[in-house]
Biotite code that builds the C-alpha atoms (Angstrom):
import biotite.structure as struc

atoms = struc.array([
    struc.Atom([30.648, -26.336, -100.347], chain_id="A", res_id=1, res_name="MET", atom_name="CA", element="C"),
    struc.Atom([29.802, -23.628, -97.844], chain_id="A", res_id=2, res_name="ASP", atom_name="CA", element="C"),
    struc.Atom([29.915, -26.203, -95.040], chain_id="A", res_id=3, res_name="ILE", atom_name="CA", element="C"),
    struc.Atom([33.478, -27.086, -96.082], chain_id="A", res_id=4, res_name="HIS", atom_name="CA", element="C"),
    struc.Atom([34.499, -23.419, -96.110], chain_id="A", res_id=5, res_name="VAL", atom_name="CA", element="C"),
    struc.Atom([33.047, -22.920, -92.634], chain_id="A", res_id=6, res_name="ARG", atom_name="CA", element="C"),
    struc.Atom([34.702, -26.113, -91.374], chain_id="A", res_id=7, res_name="THR", atom_name="CA", element="C"),
    struc.Atom([38.025, -25.040, -92.866], chain_id="A", res_id=8, res_name="LEU", atom_name="CA", element="C"),
    struc.Atom([37.806, -21.663, -91.170], chain_id="A", res_id=9, res_name="SER", atom_name="CA", element="C"),
    struc.Atom([37.039, -23.259, -87.797], chain_id="A", res_id=10, res_name="THR", atom_name="CA", element="C"),
    struc.Atom([39.845, -25.802, -88.096], chain_id="A", res_id=11, res_name="VAL", atom_name="CA", element="C"),
    struc.Atom([42.328, -23.095, -89.129], chain_id="A", res_id=12, res_name="ASN", atom_name="CA", element="C"),
    struc.Atom([41.370, -20.964, -86.137], chain_id="A", res_id=13, res_name="ILE", atom_name="CA", element="C"),
    struc.Atom([41.805, -23.946, -83.800], chain_id="A", res_id=14, res_name="LEU", atom_name="CA", element="C"),
    struc.Atom([45.110, -24.935, -85.406], chain_id="A", res_id=15, res_name="PHE", atom_name="CA", element="C"),
    struc.Atom([46.421, -21.379, -85.117], chain_id="A", res_id=16, res_name="GLY", atom_name="CA", element="C"),
    struc.Atom([45.426, -21.080, -81.470], chain_id="A", res_id=17, res_name="VAL", atom_name="CA", element="C"),
    struc.Atom([46.940, -24.474, -80.665], chain_id="A", res_id=18, res_name="LEU", atom_name="CA", element="C"),
    struc.Atom([50.151, -23.504, -82.454], chain_id="A", res_id=19, res_name="SER", atom_name="CA", element="C"),
    struc.Atom([50.360, -20.304, -80.415], chain_id="A", res_id=20, res_name="LEU", atom_name="CA", element="C"),
    struc.Atom([49.601, -22.107, -77.162], chain_id="A", res_id=21, res_name="LEU", atom_name="CA", element="C"),
    struc.Atom([52.390, -24.602, -77.774], chain_id="A", res_id=22, res_name="LEU", atom_name="CA", element="C"),
    struc.Atom([55.011, -22.411, -79.462], chain_id="A", res_id=23, res_name="SER", atom_name="CA", element="C"),
    struc.Atom([54.919, -19.234, -77.376], chain_id="A", res_id=24, res_name="VAL", atom_name="CA", element="C"),
    struc.Atom([55.724, -20.931, -74.027], chain_id="A", res_id=25, res_name="PRO", atom_name="CA", element="C"),
    struc.Atom([58.601, -22.880, -75.614], chain_id="A", res_id=26, res_name="ILE", atom_name="CA", element="C"),
    struc.Atom([59.879, -19.691, -77.218], chain_id="A", res_id=27, res_name="PHE", atom_name="CA", element="C"),
    struc.Atom([59.622, -17.742, -73.944], chain_id="A", res_id=28, res_name="VAL", atom_name="CA", element="C"),
    struc.Atom([61.083, -20.481, -71.715], chain_id="A", res_id=29, res_name="ILE", atom_name="CA", element="C"),
    struc.Atom([64.143, -20.955, -73.899], chain_id="A", res_id=30, res_name="TYR", atom_name="CA", element="C"),
    struc.Atom([64.547, -17.253, -74.662], chain_id="A", res_id=31, res_name="GLY", atom_name="CA", element="C"),
    struc.Atom([64.461, -17.275, -78.436], chain_id="A", res_id=32, res_name="GLY", atom_name="CA", element="C"),
    struc.Atom([65.646, -19.295, -81.403], chain_id="A", res_id=33, res_name="PRO", atom_name="CA", element="C"),
    struc.Atom([69.356, -19.110, -80.567], chain_id="A", res_id=34, res_name="ILE", atom_name="CA", element="C"),
    struc.Atom([68.753, -20.539, -77.097], chain_id="A", res_id=35, res_name="SER", atom_name="CA", element="C"),
    struc.Atom([66.526, -23.238, -78.601], chain_id="A", res_id=36, res_name="LEU", atom_name="CA", element="C"),
    struc.Atom([69.342, -24.152, -80.959], chain_id="A", res_id=37, res_name="TYR", atom_name="CA", element="C"),
    struc.Atom([71.900, -24.151, -78.145], chain_id="A", res_id=38, res_name="SER", atom_name="CA", element="C"),
    struc.Atom([69.730, -26.351, -75.899], chain_id="A", res_id=39, res_name="SER", atom_name="CA", element="C"),
    struc.Atom([70.202, -29.380, -78.153], chain_id="A", res_id=40, res_name="MET", atom_name="CA", element="C"),
    struc.Atom([73.438, -31.371, -78.094], chain_id="A", res_id=41, res_name="ASP", atom_name="CA", element="C"),
    struc.Atom([73.078, -32.170, -81.771], chain_id="A", res_id=42, res_name="ASP", atom_name="CA", element="C"),
    struc.Atom([73.351, -29.332, -84.298], chain_id="A", res_id=43, res_name="ASN", atom_name="CA", element="C"),
    struc.Atom([70.726, -30.847, -86.592], chain_id="A", res_id=44, res_name="VAL", atom_name="CA", element="C"),
    struc.Atom([68.281, -31.302, -83.717], chain_id="A", res_id=45, res_name="GLY", atom_name="CA", element="C"),
    struc.Atom([68.783, -27.709, -82.622], chain_id="A", res_id=46, res_name="GLY", atom_name="CA", element="C"),
    struc.Atom([68.130, -26.394, -86.114], chain_id="A", res_id=47, res_name="VAL", atom_name="CA", element="C"),
    struc.Atom([65.008, -28.557, -86.466], chain_id="A", res_id=48, res_name="LEU", atom_name="CA", element="C"),
    struc.Atom([63.634, -27.517, -83.067], chain_id="A", res_id=49, res_name="LEU", atom_name="CA", element="C"),
    struc.Atom([64.275, -23.812, -83.565], chain_id="A", res_id=50, res_name="ALA", atom_name="CA", element="C"),
    struc.Atom([62.918, -23.774, -87.125], chain_id="A", res_id=51, res_name="SER", atom_name="CA", element="C"),
    struc.Atom([59.833, -25.775, -86.135], chain_id="A", res_id=52, res_name="SER", atom_name="CA", element="C"),
    struc.Atom([58.930, -23.359, -83.346], chain_id="A", res_id=53, res_name="VAL", atom_name="CA", element="C"),
    struc.Atom([59.530, -20.325, -85.578], chain_id="A", res_id=54, res_name="MET", atom_name="CA", element="C"),
    struc.Atom([57.489, -21.925, -88.394], chain_id="A", res_id=55, res_name="PHE", atom_name="CA", element="C"),
    struc.Atom([54.545, -22.516, -86.046], chain_id="A", res_id=56, res_name="HIS", atom_name="CA", element="C"),
    struc.Atom([54.731, -18.969, -84.733], chain_id="A", res_id=57, res_name="LEU", atom_name="CA", element="C"),
    struc.Atom([54.873, -17.531, -88.252], chain_id="A", res_id=58, res_name="ALA", atom_name="CA", element="C"),
    struc.Atom([51.830, -19.507, -89.461], chain_id="A", res_id=59, res_name="LEU", atom_name="CA", element="C"),
    struc.Atom([49.662, -19.247, -86.350], chain_id="A", res_id=60, res_name="ALA", atom_name="CA", element="C"),
    struc.Atom([48.615, -15.612, -86.728], chain_id="A", res_id=61, res_name="VAL", atom_name="CA", element="C"),
    struc.Atom([47.678, -15.823, -90.446], chain_id="A", res_id=62, res_name="PRO", atom_name="CA", element="C"),
    struc.Atom([45.714, -19.023, -89.739], chain_id="A", res_id=63, res_name="CYS", atom_name="CA", element="C"),
    struc.Atom([43.679, -17.268, -87.057], chain_id="A", res_id=64, res_name="ILE", atom_name="CA", element="C"),
    struc.Atom([43.099, -13.976, -88.891], chain_id="A", res_id=65, res_name="ILE", atom_name="CA", element="C"),
    struc.Atom([42.277, -15.520, -92.266], chain_id="A", res_id=66, res_name="ALA", atom_name="CA", element="C"),
    struc.Atom([40.145, -18.206, -90.608], chain_id="A", res_id=67, res_name="GLY", atom_name="CA", element="C"),
    struc.Atom([38.025, -15.585, -88.849], chain_id="A", res_id=68, res_name="VAL", atom_name="CA", element="C"),
    struc.Atom([37.499, -13.554, -92.019], chain_id="A", res_id=69, res_name="HIS", atom_name="CA", element="C"),
    struc.Atom([36.872, -16.629, -94.173], chain_id="A", res_id=70, res_name="LEU", atom_name="CA", element="C"),
    struc.Atom([33.611, -17.077, -92.252], chain_id="A", res_id=71, res_name="ARG", atom_name="CA", element="C"),
    struc.Atom([32.360, -13.869, -93.901], chain_id="A", res_id=72, res_name="SER", atom_name="CA", element="C"),
    struc.Atom([33.606, -15.084, -97.317], chain_id="A", res_id=73, res_name="TYR", atom_name="CA", element="C"),
    struc.Atom([36.193, -12.328, -97.786], chain_id="A", res_id=74, res_name="ALA", atom_name="CA", element="C"),
    struc.Atom([38.136, -12.839, -101.009], chain_id="A", res_id=75, res_name="GLU", atom_name="CA", element="C"),
    struc.Atom([41.420, -11.721, -99.428], chain_id="A", res_id=76, res_name="TRP", atom_name="CA", element="C"),
    struc.Atom([40.964, -14.328, -96.675], chain_id="A", res_id=77, res_name="ALA", atom_name="CA", element="C"),
    struc.Atom([40.571, -16.988, -99.337], chain_id="A", res_id=78, res_name="ARG", atom_name="CA", element="C"),
    struc.Atom([43.832, -15.910, -100.973], chain_id="A", res_id=79, res_name="SER", atom_name="CA", element="C"),
    struc.Atom([45.607, -15.767, -97.622], chain_id="A", res_id=80, res_name="ALA", atom_name="CA", element="C"),
    struc.Atom([44.406, -19.240, -96.655], chain_id="A", res_id=81, res_name="LEU", atom_name="CA", element="C"),
    struc.Atom([45.502, -20.672, -100.005], chain_id="A", res_id=82, res_name="ILE", atom_name="CA", element="C"),
    struc.Atom([49.038, -19.481, -99.245], chain_id="A", res_id=83, res_name="VAL", atom_name="CA", element="C"),
    struc.Atom([48.799, -20.590, -95.618], chain_id="A", res_id=84, res_name="THR", atom_name="CA", element="C"),
    struc.Atom([47.461, -24.003, -96.634], chain_id="A", res_id=85, res_name="SER", atom_name="CA", element="C"),
    struc.Atom([50.293, -24.435, -99.115], chain_id="A", res_id=86, res_name="ALA", atom_name="CA", element="C"),
    struc.Atom([52.789, -23.684, -96.336], chain_id="A", res_id=87, res_name="LEU", atom_name="CA", element="C"),
    struc.Atom([50.935, -25.926, -93.907], chain_id="A", res_id=88, res_name="ASN", atom_name="CA", element="C"),
    struc.Atom([51.518, -28.882, -96.231], chain_id="A", res_id=89, res_name="VAL", atom_name="CA", element="C"),
    struc.Atom([55.135, -28.711, -95.041], chain_id="A", res_id=90, res_name="LEU", atom_name="CA", element="C"),
    struc.Atom([53.978, -28.967, -91.424], chain_id="A", res_id=91, res_name="ASN", atom_name="CA", element="C"),
    struc.Atom([53.931, -32.748, -90.981], chain_id="A", res_id=92, res_name="ILE", atom_name="CA", element="C"),
    struc.Atom([51.599, -34.572, -89.980], chain_id="A", res_id=93, res_name="PRO", atom_name="CA", element="C"),
    struc.Atom([48.566, -32.500, -88.904], chain_id="A", res_id=94, res_name="ILE", atom_name="CA", element="C"),
    struc.Atom([49.445, -29.438, -90.940], chain_id="A", res_id=95, res_name="GLY", atom_name="CA", element="C"),
    struc.Atom([49.763, -31.582, -94.058], chain_id="A", res_id=96, res_name="SER", atom_name="CA", element="C"),
    struc.Atom([46.223, -32.848, -93.693], chain_id="A", res_id=97, res_name="VAL", atom_name="CA", element="C"),
    struc.Atom([44.906, -29.364, -92.927], chain_id="A", res_id=98, res_name="LEU", atom_name="CA", element="C"),
    struc.Atom([46.847, -27.863, -95.833], chain_id="A", res_id=99, res_name="GLY", atom_name="CA", element="C"),
    struc.Atom([45.646, -30.459, -98.320], chain_id="A", res_id=100, res_name="ALA", atom_name="CA", element="C"),
    struc.Atom([42.043, -30.036, -97.160], chain_id="A", res_id=101, res_name="TYR", atom_name="CA", element="C"),
    struc.Atom([42.367, -26.254, -97.377], chain_id="A", res_id=102, res_name="GLY", atom_name="CA", element="C"),
    struc.Atom([43.755, -26.374, -100.897], chain_id="A", res_id=103, res_name="LEU", atom_name="CA", element="C"),
    struc.Atom([41.018, -28.779, -101.974], chain_id="A", res_id=104, res_name="TRP", atom_name="CA", element="C"),
    struc.Atom([38.249, -26.616, -100.516], chain_id="A", res_id=105, res_name="VAL", atom_name="CA", element="C"),
    struc.Atom([39.532, -23.242, -101.682], chain_id="A", res_id=106, res_name="LEU", atom_name="CA", element="C"),
    struc.Atom([40.691, -24.212, -105.172], chain_id="A", res_id=107, res_name="LEU", atom_name="CA", element="C"),
    struc.Atom([37.616, -26.119, -106.367], chain_id="A", res_id=108, res_name="THR", atom_name="CA", element="C"),
    struc.Atom([35.285, -24.413, -108.792], chain_id="A", res_id=109, res_name="GLU", atom_name="CA", element="C"),
    struc.Atom([32.289, -24.910, -106.487], chain_id="A", res_id=110, res_name="GLU", atom_name="CA", element="C"),
    struc.Atom([33.661, -22.366, -104.015], chain_id="A", res_id=111, res_name="THR", atom_name="CA", element="C"),
    struc.Atom([34.016, -19.550, -106.570], chain_id="A", res_id=112, res_name="ASP", atom_name="CA", element="C"),
    struc.Atom([30.332, -18.506, -106.356], chain_id="A", res_id=113, res_name="PRO", atom_name="CA", element="C"),
    struc.Atom([30.515, -18.420, -102.554], chain_id="A", res_id=114, res_name="LEU", atom_name="CA", element="C"),
    struc.Atom([33.046, -15.600, -102.639], chain_id="A", res_id=115, res_name="PHE", atom_name="CA", element="C"),
    struc.Atom([31.371, -13.631, -105.423], chain_id="A", res_id=116, res_name="SER", atom_name="CA", element="C"),
    struc.Atom([27.930, -13.745, -103.798], chain_id="A", res_id=117, res_name="SER", atom_name="CA", element="C"),
    struc.Atom([28.206, -15.173, -100.271], chain_id="A", res_id=118, res_name="PRO", atom_name="CA", element="C"),
    struc.Atom([25.316, -17.170, -98.820], chain_id="A", res_id=119, res_name="PRO", atom_name="CA", element="C"),
    struc.Atom([23.404, -15.736, -95.883], chain_id="A", res_id=120, res_name="PRO", atom_name="CA", element="C"),
    struc.Atom([25.074, -16.120, -92.522], chain_id="A", res_id=121, res_name="ASN", atom_name="CA", element="C"),
    struc.Atom([23.394, -19.002, -90.648], chain_id="A", res_id=122, res_name="PRO", atom_name="CA", element="C"),
    struc.Atom([24.694, -17.582, -87.348], chain_id="A", res_id=123, res_name="ASP", atom_name="CA", element="C"),
    struc.Atom([22.680, -14.404, -87.819], chain_id="A", res_id=124, res_name="ALA", atom_name="CA", element="C"),
    struc.Atom([19.176, -14.197, -86.435], chain_id="A", res_id=125, res_name="LYS", atom_name="CA", element="C"),
    struc.Atom([16.510, -15.285, -88.842], chain_id="A", res_id=126, res_name="LYS", atom_name="CA", element="C"),
    struc.Atom([14.246, -12.468, -89.882], chain_id="A", res_id=127, res_name="SER", atom_name="CA", element="C"),
    struc.Atom([10.765, -13.147, -88.759], chain_id="A", res_id=128, res_name="SER", atom_name="CA", element="C"),
    struc.Atom([8.218, -13.213, -91.518], chain_id="A", res_id=129, res_name="ALA", atom_name="CA", element="C"),
    struc.Atom([5.033, -11.277, -91.002], chain_id="A", res_id=130, res_name="VAL", atom_name="CA", element="C"),
    struc.Atom([2.305, -13.718, -90.143], chain_id="A", res_id=131, res_name="ALA", atom_name="CA", element="C"),
    struc.Atom([-1.010, -13.214, -91.888], chain_id="A", res_id=132, res_name="PRO", atom_name="CA", element="C"),
    struc.Atom([-3.827, -11.964, -89.775], chain_id="A", res_id=133, res_name="THR", atom_name="CA", element="C"),
    struc.Atom([-6.463, -14.536, -88.859], chain_id="A", res_id=134, res_name="PRO", atom_name="CA", element="C"),
    struc.Atom([-9.080, -12.743, -90.918], chain_id="A", res_id=135, res_name="SER", atom_name="CA", element="C"),
    struc.Atom([-6.968, -12.829, -94.093], chain_id="A", res_id=136, res_name="ALA", atom_name="CA", element="C"),
    struc.Atom([-7.579, -15.796, -96.328], chain_id="A", res_id=137, res_name="LYS", atom_name="CA", element="C"),
    struc.Atom([-4.617, -17.351, -98.025], chain_id="A", res_id=138, res_name="HIS", atom_name="CA", element="C"),
    struc.Atom([-5.377, -19.051, -101.288], chain_id="A", res_id=139, res_name="GLU", atom_name="CA", element="C"),
    struc.Atom([-2.629, -21.148, -102.838], chain_id="A", res_id=140, res_name="PRO", atom_name="CA", element="C"),
    struc.Atom([-1.443, -20.227, -106.291], chain_id="A", res_id=141, res_name="ASN", atom_name="CA", element="C"),
    struc.Atom([-2.571, -23.014, -108.575], chain_id="A", res_id=142, res_name="THR", atom_name="CA", element="C"),
    struc.Atom([-1.213, -21.634, -111.830], chain_id="A", res_id=143, res_name="SER", atom_name="CA", element="C"),
    struc.Atom([0.784, -24.056, -113.961], chain_id="A", res_id=144, res_name="ALA", atom_name="CA", element="C"),
    struc.Atom([3.721, -21.637, -114.242], chain_id="A", res_id=145, res_name="ALA", atom_name="CA", element="C"),
    struc.Atom([4.567, -21.808, -110.524], chain_id="A", res_id=146, res_name="THR", atom_name="CA", element="C"),
    struc.Atom([6.763, -24.682, -109.423], chain_id="A", res_id=147, res_name="THR", atom_name="CA", element="C"),
    struc.Atom([8.155, -24.949, -105.925], chain_id="A", res_id=148, res_name="ILE", atom_name="CA", element="C"),
    struc.Atom([11.348, -26.915, -105.561], chain_id="A", res_id=149, res_name="VAL", atom_name="CA", element="C"),
    struc.Atom([12.576, -27.688, -102.078], chain_id="A", res_id=150, res_name="SER", atom_name="CA", element="C"),
    struc.Atom([16.108, -26.698, -101.194], chain_id="A", res_id=151, res_name="SER", atom_name="CA", element="C"),
    struc.Atom([18.610, -29.506, -100.558], chain_id="A", res_id=152, res_name="PRO", atom_name="CA", element="C"),
    struc.Atom([19.974, -27.478, -97.617], chain_id="A", res_id=153, res_name="ARG", atom_name="CA", element="C"),
    struc.Atom([16.756, -27.427, -95.631], chain_id="A", res_id=154, res_name="SER", atom_name="CA", element="C"),
])
């Protein structure tokens, strides 16, 4: 499930940045929510446009911040993204898919161990193991008590 958590964090960061890139220019060009509302001839259209832009602005920053900290498996970021994902379900159509995926990833029981004892960061440099000297002989352990099981992640 760690790949899903990392994917969710990346997608939330991208969604937050895209929301900012689209909402901030509209907000600045029109001069705020009242001007957005006034720009539409229809009252319902003005309310929908102004509330949509404000909704995107309100969710963009938590998506970015929680997405960045979810990569380090911070428990508070998990809680923040659960709330953000629940709100994103209202953001039709892309936000609904992202919100449903986020709720599925963060609320399954398989992700609980990731936040209590996070896996090693694959982005970090691998520690180099000390290579044996050529003169040292390495004899394999042939005792019956030792069993090596390969990892499914390798």
